[in-house]
C-alpha positions in Angstrom: 20.8 43.9 17.3 21.3 45.2 20.9 18.2 47.2 20.6 16.2 44.3 19.2 17.5 41.9 22.0 16.5 44.6 24.5 13.0 44.8 23.1 13.6 48.5 22.7 11.2 51.0 21.0 14.1 51.9 18.8 14.4 48.4 17.4 11.8 48.6 14.6 13.0 52.0 13.1 16.6 50.7 13.2 15.6 47.4 11.5 13.8 49.4 8.9 16.9 51.5 8.3 19.1 48.4 8.1 17.0 46.7 5.5 16.8 50.0 3.5 20.6 50.3 3.5 21.3 46.6 2.9 18.3 45.2 1.0 20.2 42.0 0.2 20.9 41.2 3.9 18.7 38.1 4.5 19.0 38.1 8.3 18.1 41.8 8.5 15.0 41.3 6.3 14.0 38.2 8.3 14.3 40.1 11.6 12.3 43.0 10.3 9.6 40.5 9.3 9.7 38.8 12.7 9.2 42.2 14.3 6.3 43.1 12.0 4.8 39.6 11.7 1.5 40.4 13.5 0.8 43.2 11.0 1.5 41.2 7.9 -0.9 38.8 6.1 0.2 35.4 5.1 1.1 36.4 1.5 3.3 39.3 2.5 4.9 37.2 5.3 5.9 34.4 2.9 7.0 36.8 0.2 9.4 38.6 2.6 10.9 35.4 4.1 11.4 33.7 0.7 13.5 36.7 -0.4 15.3 36.7 3.0 16.1 33.0 2.8 17.4 33.3 -0.8 19.7 36.1 0.2 20.7 34.4 3.5 21.8 31.3 1.6 24.5 33.4 -0.1 25.7 34.7 3.2 26.2 31.4 4.9 24.7 28.4 6.6 24.1 30.1 10.0 22.3 33.0 8.3 20.1 30.6 6.3 19.3 28.6 9.4 18.2 31.7 11.3 15.9 32.8 8.5 14.4 29.4 8.2 13.7 29.5 12.0 12.0 32.9 11.6 9.9 31.4 8.8 8.7 28.5 11.0 8.1 30.8 14.0 6.2 33.5 12.2 4.0 30.8 10.7 3.2 29.5 14.2 4.9 26.2 13.5 6.2 26.1 17.1 7.0 22.4 17.3 9.0 22.6 14.1 10.7 25.8 15.3 11.7 24.1 18.5 13.2 21.1 16.7 15.0 23.5 14.3 16.4 25.6 17.1 17.7 22.5 18.9 19.8 21.7 15.9 20.8 25.4 15.4 22.2 25.8 18.9 24.1 22.5 18.5 26.0 24.1 15.6 26.1 27.7 16.8 26.0 27.7 20.6 24.7 30.8 22.5 23.6 32.4 19.2 21.8 35.5 20.6 19.8 36.1 17.4 18.3 32.7 17.6 17.4 33.4 21.2 14.7 35.7 19.9 12.7 32.6 19.1 13.1 30.7 22.4 9.3 31.0 23.1 8.7 28.2 20.6 9.7 25.6 23.2 6.8 26.6 25.5 4.4 27.5 22.8 4.6 24.2 21.0 2.4 22.6 23.7 4.5 19.6 24.5 5.9 19.2 28.0 9.0 17.4 26.9 10.0 20.3 24.6 9.3 22.8 27.3 11.7 20.9 29.7 14.2 20.6 26.9 14.0 24.3 26.2 14.5 25.2 29.9 17.7 23.0 29.9 18.8 24.5 26.6 18.6 28.1 28.0 20.7 27.1 31.0 23.3 25.5 28.8 23.5 28.4 26.5 23.8 30.8 29.4 26.8 28.9 30.8 28.4 28.9 27.3 27.8 32.6 26.8 29.2 33.5 30.2 27.6 35.1 33.2 28.3 38.6 31.9 26.1 38.1 28.9 23.0 40.2 29.7 20.8 38.7 26.9 21.2 35.1 28.1 21.1 36.1 31.7 17.7 37.7 31.0 16.5 34.6 29.2 17.6 32.4 32.1 15.8 34.8 34.5 12.6 34.3 32.5 13.1 30.5 32.6 13.5 30.5 36.4 10.4 32.6 36.9 8.3 30.1 34.9 9.9 27.2 36.9 8.4 28.8 40.1 11.9 29.8 41.3 11.1 33.5 41.8 14.0 34.5 44.0 16.5 33.0 41.6 14.7 34.7 38.7 14.8 38.0 40.6 18.5 37.8 41.2 19.2 36.9 37.6 17.0 39.7 36.3 18.8 42.2 38.5 22.1 40.9 37.3 21.1 41.3 33.6 19.7 44.8 34.3 23.0 45.8 36.0 24.8 44.7 32.9 22.3 46.5 30.6 19.7 48.6 32.3 17.6 48.5 29.1 17.4 44.7 29.0 13.7 44.2 28.2 13.6 40.4 28.8 15.1 40.9 32.2 12.7 43.7 33.1 9.8 41.3 32.1 11.3 38.5 34.1 11.6 40.8 37.1 7.9 41.7 36.8 7.1 37.9 36.8 9.3 37.3 39.9 7.8 40.2 41.7 4.3 39.0 40.9 5.1 35.7 42.6 6.6 37.6 45.6 3.7 40.1 45.8 6.0 43.2 45.7 3.1 45.6 45.2 4.0 49.3 45.0 7.7 48.5 44.8 7.2 46.6 41.6 4.9 49.3 40.2 7.6 52.0 40.8 10.3 49.9 39.2 8.2 49.3 36.1 7.2 52.9 35.8 10.8 54.1 36.1 11.9 51.5 33.5 9.1 52.5 31.1 9.8 56.2 31.5 13.2 55.7 29.8 11.5 54.1 26.8 7.8 54.6 26.6 7.7 53.0 23.2 9.4 49.8 24.3 8.0 46.7 22.6 6.4 45.4 25.8 5.2 48.8 27.2 1.6 47.8 27.3 2.4 44.3 28.7 4.5 45.8 31.5 1.8 48.2 32.3 -0.5 45.2 32.7 2.0 43.7 35.1 1.9 47.0 37.0 -1.9 46.8 37.1 -1.7 43.3 38.6 0.6 44.6 41.3 -1.8 47.4 42.0 -4.6 44.8 42.3 -2.4 42.7 44.7 -2.1 45.6 47.2 -5.7 46.9 46.8 -5.0 50.0 44.6 -7.9 49.2 42.3 -8.2 52.7 40.9 -4.7 52.5 39.5 -5.4 49.1 38.0 -8.4 50.5 36.2 -6.5 53.6 35.1 -3.8 51.5 33.5 -6.2 49.2 31.8 -8.0 52.1 30.2 -5.0 54.3 29.5 -2.2 51.9 28.7 -4.0 49.0 27.0 -5.4 49.3 23.5 -8.9 48.0 22.5 -7.0 45.2 20.7 -5.4 44.1 23.9 -8.5 41.9 24.6 -6.6 39.3 26.7 -4.9 41.7 29.0 -8.0 43.8 29.5 -10.1 40.7 30.2 -7.5 39.3 32.6 -7.5 42.6 34.5 -11.2 43.0 34.6 -12.0 39.4 35.6 -9.6 39.7 38.5 -11.3 42.9 39.6 -14.7 41.3 39.4 -13.6 38.2 41.3 -12.4 40.5 44.1 -15.8 42.3 44.1 -14.4 45.5 42.4 -15.7 47.6 39.6 -13.9 46.7 36.3 -12.2 49.0 33.9 -13.6 49.8 30.4 -15.6 47.0 28.9 -15.1 45.2 25.6 -17.7 45.3 22.9 -19.5 42.0 22.8 -20.1 42.1 19.1 -16.3 42.6 18.6 -15.6 39.5 20.7 -18.1 37.4 18.7 -16.3 38.6 15.5 -12.9 37.6 16.9 -14.2 34.1 17.8 -15.8 33.7 14.4 -12.7 34.7 12.5 -10.4 32.0 11.0 -7.9 32.4 13.8 -10.4 32.8 16.6 -9.8 29.3 18.0 -6.5 28.6 16.3 -4.5 28.8 19.6 -5.8 27.6 22.9 -4.5 30.4 25.1 -6.0 33.0 22.7 -9.3 31.3 22.8 -9.1 31.2 26.6 -8.5 35.0 26.7 -11.6 35.5 24.5 -13.6 33.3 27.0 -12.4 35.5 29.9 -13.6 38.6 27.9 -17.0 36.9 27.5 -17.1 36.2 31.2 -16.4 39.9 32.0 -19.4 40.7 29.9 -21.5 38.0 31.7 -22.2 36.5 28.2 -23.3 33.2 29.6 -24.9 31.8 26.4 -21.9 32.7 24.4 -19.7 30.9 26.9 -22.0 27.8 26.7 -21.7 27.9 22.9 -17.9 28.2 23.1 -17.6 25.4 25.6 -19.7 23.2 23.3 -17.5 24.1 20.3 -14.3 23.3 22.3 -15.8 20.0 23.5 -16.3 19.0 19.9 -12.8 20.0 18.8 -10.4 17.3 17.5 -7.5 18.6 19.7 -7.4 16.9 23.1 -6.4 20.0 25.1 -9.4 21.9 23.7 -11.8 19.0 24.5 -10.4 18.0 27.9 -9.1 21.3 29.3 -10.4 24.4 27.5 -14.0 23.1 27.3 -14.5 22.6 31.1 -12.7 25.9 31.9 -15.0 27.8 29.6 -18.0 25.9 30.9 -16.9 26.8 34.5 -16.9 30.5 33.5 -20.4 30.1 32.1 -21.5 28.6 35.4 -19.9 31.4 37.4 -21.7 34.1 35.3 -24.9 32.2 35.7 -24.6 32.2 39.5 -23.8 28.4 39.8 -20.5 28.4 41.7 -20.8 24.8 42.8 -20.9 23.5 39.3 -18.0 25.8 38.4 -15.9 24.6 41.3 -16.5 21.0 40.4 -15.4 21.5 36.8 -12.2 23.4 37.7 -11.3 21.2 40.7 -11.5 18.1 38.5 -8.8 19.5 36.1 -6.1 19.8 38.7 -2.7 20.5 37.1 -4.0 20.0 33.6 -4.9 23.7 33.5 -1.3 24.2 32.5 -2.4 23.0 29.1 -4.3 26.2 28.6 -1.0 27.7 27.6 0.4 31.1 28.5 2.6 31.5 31.6 2.2 31.1 35.3 1.1 34.7 35.9 -1.6 34.3 33.2 -2.8 30.8 34.2 -3.1 31.8 37.8 -6.5 33.4 37.1 -8.0 29.9 36.8 -6.9 29.2 40.4 -8.5 32.6 41.3 -11.7 31.6 39.7 -11.8 28.2 41.5 -11.1 29.9 44.9 -13.9 32.4 44.3 -16.3 29.6 43.3 -15.4 27.5 46.4 -16.1 30.4 48.7 -19.4 31.1 47.0 -20.3 27.4 47.2 -19.8 27.4 50.9 -16.3 25.9 51.1 -14.1 28.8 52.3 -11.6 26.5 54.1 -10.8 24.7 50.8 -10.4 28.0 49.1 -8.1 29.2 51.8 -6.0 26.1 51.5 -5.8 26.5 47.7 -4.4 30.0 48.1 -2.4 29.4 51.3 1.0 29.6 49.6 0.1 32.9 48.0 -1.2 34.5 51.2 1.8 33.2 53.1 4.7 34.0 50.7 3.4 37.2 49.1 4.2 40.5 50.8 1.0 42.1 49.4 -2.1 39.9 49.0 -5.1 42.1 49.5 -6.4 40.5 46.3 -6.2 37.0 47.6 -7.9 38.1 50.9 -10.8 39.5 48.9 -11.0 36.3 46.8 -11.6 34.5 50.1 -14.2 36.9 51.4 -17.8 35.7 51.2 -20.1 37.9 49.0 -23.8 37.6 48.3 -23.6 37.7 44.5 -21.6 36.0 41.8 -19.0 38.1 40.0 -20.9 39.8 37.2 -20.8 43.3 35.9 -22.8 45.8 38.0 -26.0 47.0 36.3 
């Protein structure tokens, strides 16, 4: 459990051994299924969790509750997961195993549940005690998302002092240092942490964070190297988020995605199932300057029955189409009109920030550098390294499209 809570590269082999040694342990089977969920089809997922729940019922109410939570979470029923976890923690306070599913509170798309989840984490941390590294790491992640980076930084360092391999704390530290613009310092910390466990669950994601820090301080070659060496072709979102930032700053991107593959992903049954995933695919299309594809995706989102798709995703995708078509004024108008509603795109602050980047770039290209500078003022004031932001505010002669 310690390895799983730490997001260690040893977690999956150990879970596999646990289930092989105790096949009737419902919680063990459920946790192995949770760890492998992205690689299982719906039939295999349901089969494993039905068995796990049957066995967990024999072990006790807490075990059955945990397995049911895993069932809901792995089936992407995040609102139901959040509701279930609220009841679970009321009965079993500070349950670390249930903490593995805390992401449901932000993923369910309802502001009230996100706020409730933040409060719940703080309460569980207080109950668990300040020396509990797992809950201290989760509170650090919460503070980072609340735009309280210095508190997040201190909590993450506390968790890492208690357990140097605390993966959630390492990730929270990366978020806090992004907000602070730590640059090479953050890259060095992440590289040292990853060197101890190169197969850590979030190795690719932390390399992406390192790439963002390299972009922040102008080391674009390192950002491209990490995107190409550390990110897999399947990491479409992280690759697109890196490349679009590079393009917005007037830099050469890393390796490109295959446009045909992007179209296949969008056409697949889950292509537009989640708003943030769809947004990432739109960013990938923007990197490829696939204007017509972006127009089609914006039209599809505008006709969607889900309000956030119609009212937030559609104008964001349309703005990306306008940018790639060389119409920055139209893009700026679309993004500016959304205001804080861009939070409904999903993801976390570090990921959503790219929408603000795009608006700043569009404003500069539309002849409004003062408005762009005001938009990024906090970042250029509070961040130690902000070469990236300076480049966003520098006037260029062409829209950010791939060089021919």
